[in-house]
Biotite code that builds the C-alpha atoms (Angstrom):
import biotite.structure as struc

atoms = struc.array([
    struc.Atom([29.609, 1.091, -90.664], chain_id="A", res_id=1, res_name="MET", atom_name="CA", element="C"),
    struc.Atom([31.495, -0.460, -87.720], chain_id="A", res_id=2, res_name="LEU", atom_name="CA", element="C"),
    struc.Atom([33.069, -3.849, -86.869], chain_id="A", res_id=3, res_name="SER", atom_name="CA", element="C"),
    struc.Atom([32.224, -6.514, -84.757], chain_id="A", res_id=4, res_name="VAL", atom_name="CA", element="C"),
    struc.Atom([34.681, -6.017, -82.824], chain_id="A", res_id=5, res_name="GLU", atom_name="CA", element="C"),
    struc.Atom([34.409, -2.380, -82.506], chain_id="A", res_id=6, res_name="GLN", atom_name="CA", element="C"),
    struc.Atom([30.225, -3.296, -81.362], chain_id="A", res_id=7, res_name="LEU", atom_name="CA", element="C"),
    struc.Atom([31.726, -5.063, -78.427], chain_id="A", res_id=8, res_name="GLU", atom_name="CA", element="C"),
    struc.Atom([30.674, -3.667, -75.269], chain_id="A", res_id=9, res_name="LYS", atom_name="CA", element="C"),
    struc.Atom([32.942, -2.957, -72.385], chain_id="A", res_id=10, res_name="GLN", atom_name="CA", element="C"),
    struc.Atom([31.973, -2.288, -69.144], chain_id="A", res_id=11, res_name="GLN", atom_name="CA", element="C"),
    struc.Atom([33.086, 1.290, -67.179], chain_id="A", res_id=12, res_name="VAL", atom_name="CA", element="C"),
    struc.Atom([31.991, 2.732, -64.152], chain_id="A", res_id=13, res_name="GLY", atom_name="CA", element="C"),
    struc.Atom([30.878, 6.523, -64.187], chain_id="A", res_id=14, res_name="LEU", atom_name="CA", element="C"),
    struc.Atom([30.365, 8.668, -61.375], chain_id="A", res_id=15, res_name="ARG", atom_name="CA", element="C"),
    struc.Atom([27.450, 10.826, -62.181], chain_id="A", res_id=16, res_name="LEU", atom_name="CA", element="C"),
    struc.Atom([25.320, 13.567, -60.456], chain_id="A", res_id=17, res_name="PRO", atom_name="CA", element="C"),
    struc.Atom([22.081, 12.224, -58.630], chain_id="A", res_id=18, res_name="LYS", atom_name="CA", element="C"),
    struc.Atom([19.903, 14.379, -60.319], chain_id="A", res_id=19, res_name="TYR", atom_name="CA", element="C"),
    struc.Atom([20.912, 13.532, -63.855], chain_id="A", res_id=20, res_name="LEU", atom_name="CA", element="C"),
    struc.Atom([20.839, 9.725, -62.753], chain_id="A", res_id=21, res_name="VAL", atom_name="CA", element="C"),
    struc.Atom([17.108, 10.974, -61.758], chain_id="A", res_id=22, res_name="ASP", atom_name="CA", element="C"),
    struc.Atom([17.139, 12.258, -64.729], chain_id="A", res_id=23, res_name="ASP", atom_name="CA", element="C"),
    struc.Atom([18.205, 9.299, -67.060], chain_id="A", res_id=24, res_name="ILE", atom_name="CA", element="C"),
    struc.Atom([15.846, 6.719, -64.328], chain_id="A", res_id=25, res_name="ASP", atom_name="CA", element="C"),
    struc.Atom([12.526, 8.982, -64.817], chain_id="A", res_id=26, res_name="ALA", atom_name="CA", element="C"),
    struc.Atom([13.514, 8.380, -68.678], chain_id="A", res_id=27, res_name="PHE", atom_name="CA", element="C"),
    struc.Atom([13.836, 5.137, -68.698], chain_id="A", res_id=28, res_name="THR", atom_name="CA", element="C"),
    struc.Atom([10.760, 4.517, -66.847], chain_id="A", res_id=29, res_name="GLU", atom_name="CA", element="C"),
    struc.Atom([8.755, 6.744, -69.305], chain_id="A", res_id=30, res_name="LYS", atom_name="CA", element="C"),
    struc.Atom([10.007, 5.714, -72.755], chain_id="A", res_id=31, res_name="TYR", atom_name="CA", element="C"),
    struc.Atom([10.952, 1.578, -71.532], chain_id="A", res_id=32, res_name="SER", atom_name="CA", element="C"),
    struc.Atom([14.650, 2.005, -72.129], chain_id="A", res_id=33, res_name="VAL", atom_name="CA", element="C"),
    struc.Atom([17.853, 0.913, -69.835], chain_id="A", res_id=34, res_name="ASN", atom_name="CA", element="C"),
    struc.Atom([20.309, 3.498, -69.014], chain_id="A", res_id=35, res_name="ARG", atom_name="CA", element="C"),
    struc.Atom([23.039, 2.124, -70.769], chain_id="A", res_id=36, res_name="THR", atom_name="CA", element="C"),
    struc.Atom([20.775, 3.078, -73.928], chain_id="A", res_id=37, res_name="ASP", atom_name="CA", element="C"),
    struc.Atom([20.472, 6.614, -72.855], chain_id="A", res_id=38, res_name="ILE", atom_name="CA", element="C"),
    struc.Atom([24.101, 7.215, -71.956], chain_id="A", res_id=39, res_name="ILE", atom_name="CA", element="C"),
    struc.Atom([25.261, 4.968, -75.035], chain_id="A", res_id=40, res_name="THR", atom_name="CA", element="C"),
    struc.Atom([23.063, 7.689, -77.210], chain_id="A", res_id=41, res_name="GLU", atom_name="CA", element="C"),
    struc.Atom([23.939, 10.502, -75.310], chain_id="A", res_id=42, res_name="ALA", atom_name="CA", element="C"),
    struc.Atom([28.026, 10.265, -75.877], chain_id="A", res_id=43, res_name="ILE", atom_name="CA", element="C"),
    struc.Atom([27.197, 9.299, -79.311], chain_id="A", res_id=44, res_name="LYS", atom_name="CA", element="C"),
    struc.Atom([25.569, 12.646, -79.958], chain_id="A", res_id=45, res_name="SER", atom_name="CA", element="C"),
    struc.Atom([28.160, 14.567, -78.235], chain_id="A", res_id=46, res_name="TYR", atom_name="CA", element="C"),
    struc.Atom([30.911, 13.324, -80.156], chain_id="A", res_id=47, res_name="ILE", atom_name="CA", element="C"),
    struc.Atom([29.223, 13.778, -82.970], chain_id="A", res_id=48, res_name="SER", atom_name="CA", element="C"),
    struc.Atom([28.495, 17.493, -82.425], chain_id="A", res_id=49, res_name="GLU", atom_name="CA", element="C"),
    struc.Atom([32.087, 18.143, -81.044], chain_id="A", res_id=50, res_name="GLN", atom_name="CA", element="C"),
    struc.Atom([33.309, 16.666, -84.399], chain_id="A", res_id=51, res_name="LYS", atom_name="CA", element="C"),
    struc.Atom([30.921, 18.457, -86.942], chain_id="A", res_id=52, res_name="SER", atom_name="CA", element="C"),
    struc.Atom([32.169, 21.805, -84.619], chain_id="A", res_id=53, res_name="LYS", atom_name="CA", element="C"),
    struc.Atom([35.821, 20.888, -85.395], chain_id="A", res_id=54, res_name="LEU", atom_name="CA", element="C"),
    struc.Atom([35.448, 20.354, -88.808], chain_id="A", res_id=55, res_name="PHE", atom_name="CA", element="C"),
    struc.Atom([33.278, 23.622, -88.944], chain_id="A", res_id=56, res_name="TYR", atom_name="CA", element="C"),
    struc.Atom([35.913, 25.202, -87.398], chain_id="A", res_id=57, res_name="ASP", atom_name="CA", element="C"),
    struc.Atom([38.705, 23.848, -88.841], chain_id="A", res_id=58, res_name="ASN", atom_name="CA", element="C"),
    struc.Atom([37.032, 24.905, -92.459], chain_id="A", res_id=59, res_name="PHE", atom_name="CA", element="C"),
    struc.Atom([36.742, 28.450, -91.172], chain_id="A", res_id=60, res_name="GLU", atom_name="CA", element="C"),
    struc.Atom([40.508, 28.526, -90.403], chain_id="A", res_id=61, res_name="ASN", atom_name="CA", element="C"),
    struc.Atom([40.792, 27.085, -94.145], chain_id="A", res_id=62, res_name="ALA", atom_name="CA", element="C"),
    struc.Atom([38.916, 29.664, -95.461], chain_id="A", res_id=63, res_name="ALA", atom_name="CA", element="C"),
    struc.Atom([40.415, 32.697, -93.416], chain_id="A", res_id=64, res_name="GLN", atom_name="CA", element="C"),
    struc.Atom([43.646, 31.284, -94.355], chain_id="A", res_id=65, res_name="GLU", atom_name="CA", element="C"),
    struc.Atom([42.667, 31.513, -98.225], chain_id="A", res_id=66, res_name="LEU", atom_name="CA", element="C"),
    struc.Atom([41.141, 34.778, -98.293], chain_id="A", res_id=67, res_name="GLN", atom_name="CA", element="C"),
    struc.Atom([44.365, 36.110, -96.545], chain_id="A", res_id=68, res_name="GLU", atom_name="CA", element="C"),
    struc.Atom([46.597, 34.186, -98.903], chain_id="A", res_id=69, res_name="ILE", atom_name="CA", element="C"),
    struc.Atom([44.191, 35.781, -101.973], chain_id="A", res_id=70, res_name="ARG", atom_name="CA", element="C"),
    struc.Atom([44.409, 38.997, -100.777], chain_id="A", res_id=71, res_name="SER", atom_name="CA", element="C"),
    struc.Atom([48.102, 39.387, -100.440], chain_id="A", res_id=72, res_name="SER", atom_name="CA", element="C"),
    struc.Atom([48.296, 37.892, -103.961], chain_id="A", res_id=73, res_name="LYS", atom_name="CA", element="C"),
    struc.Atom([45.930, 40.386, -104.789], chain_id="A", res_id=74, res_name="LYS", atom_name="CA", element="C"),
    struc.Atom([48.305, 43.272, -103.328], chain_id="A", res_id=75, res_name="ASP", atom_name="CA", element="C"),
    struc.Atom([51.130, 42.121, -104.702], chain_id="A", res_id=76, res_name="LYS", atom_name="CA", element="C"),
    struc.Atom([49.444, 41.801, -107.953], chain_id="A", res_id=77, res_name="GLU", atom_name="CA", element="C"),
    struc.Atom([48.012, 45.827, -107.510], chain_id="A", res_id=78, res_name="ILE", atom_name="CA", element="C"),
    struc.Atom([51.491, 46.812, -106.225], chain_id="A", res_id=79, res_name="GLN", atom_name="CA", element="C"),
    struc.Atom([53.234, 44.854, -109.448], chain_id="A", res_id=80, res_name="SER", atom_name="CA", element="C"),
    struc.Atom([50.105, 46.610, -112.133], chain_id="A", res_id=81, res_name="LEU", atom_name="CA", element="C"),
    struc.Atom([51.069, 50.326, -110.324], chain_id="A", res_id=82, res_name="ASN", atom_name="CA", element="C"),
    struc.Atom([54.666, 49.404, -110.684], chain_id="A", res_id=83, res_name="GLY", atom_name="CA", element="C"),
    struc.Atom([54.527, 48.585, -114.316], chain_id="A", res_id=84, res_name="LEU", atom_name="CA", element="C"),
    struc.Atom([52.130, 51.847, -114.972], chain_id="A", res_id=85, res_name="ILE", atom_name="CA", element="C"),
    struc.Atom([54.154, 53.738, -113.307], chain_id="A", res_id=86, res_name="ASP", atom_name="CA", element="C"),
    struc.Atom([57.713, 52.313, -115.316], chain_id="A", res_id=87, res_name="GLU", atom_name="CA", element="C"),
    struc.Atom([55.164, 52.556, -118.774], chain_id="A", res_id=88, res_name="LEU", atom_name="CA", element="C"),
    struc.Atom([54.500, 56.007, -118.025], chain_id="A", res_id=89, res_name="GLU", atom_name="CA", element="C"),
    struc.Atom([57.703, 57.235, -117.318], chain_id="A", res_id=90, res_name="ASN", atom_name="CA", element="C"),
    struc.Atom([60.222, 55.767, -119.528], chain_id="A", res_id=91, res_name="HIS", atom_name="CA", element="C"),
])
């Protein structure tokens, strides 16, 4: 939950392509909302999507690292097991 300070609004200026402003204005008329609400929701959605992408990218990287570690560990176990078998067979 966001604090009151975090919910405080700050005015910013944006330069948007005319076609986007036209699309936003058409949307505001159709759904009786204002530009600020549309732009705020669009930015929140974009940020949420980027955070999710970053999370899953990091998760995938961690999973790959774990798989590499496990694979390396298995290789070492196989090598040491083969070494043990060789030692037992030859002595």
